[in-house]
C-alpha positions, 0 to 999 in steps of 0.5 A: 328790866334790861340795862338797855331800858336805860338807853334812850331811843335817841341814843342813835342820832338820825342816821342814813342806814343801808338795811340789807334784808331779804325778808319783806316783812322783817324789812318793813318792820325795821324800816317803819320803826327806824324811819319813825325815829328819824333815820333814813333807810336805804333798803337792799334785798340782798348783798348784790343789791347792797353793792349796787346801792353803794356804787350808785352815786345818786344814792346818799352814802350810808353812815351804817350798814345793817346786814343779814347773813342768809339771803338769796343771790348774795348773802351777808358774808359774800357781801362783806367779802366784796365790800372789802375790795372797795376801800371807799366803803370800808369806813362805813360800819357794819352791824350784823342783824340776823338770826344766825348765831353760831360761834363761827359766824361771830368769828367770821364777822369779826374778821370782816371788822363788823362792829356788832352782832344782833340776833333779830329774834332776841329783841323787839325793834325798839331794843334793836335800835337801842343796841345799834345806838350802843354799838355806834357809840362804842365804835365812835368812842373807839375811833376817837380814842385810837384816831385810827382805823375802825376797831376790830372788836365785835359786839357779841349778842351771846351774853346778857351783859351785852359784852364786847368780844375781843 
């Protein structure tokens, strides 16, 4: 039994989530699970599609971005670099949801201010949702405590303790 079992699935209140994922099967799994739990999903097939959706005034602004790294046309880190050029989007927290878990990827994600990093293959969708809730709770706590810009800490998926890397 994991400590994640003690977190209720409602730990993440209903949230508008931009899911940046090119694998149709995986995106459908997450869309189904997250929608069932009360979240609104905006799906983007790659980083460029995500930028277009963020720029589209007819689409409600997401409250969270879940982003894969390896995607055709524009990958996750290229998306984050482009996102940095738009101050109006920088306050939307990003969690990497990927199967890429090399130390240099964690480091680069941290440089972009990503608040969490989840290896998809390690968790069932319900556990992913609990981890997202945990990262968002910690992010909001950090904002409340510092009353400033988003935290530069990155939730690391390398540890069974689910620790925050500083």
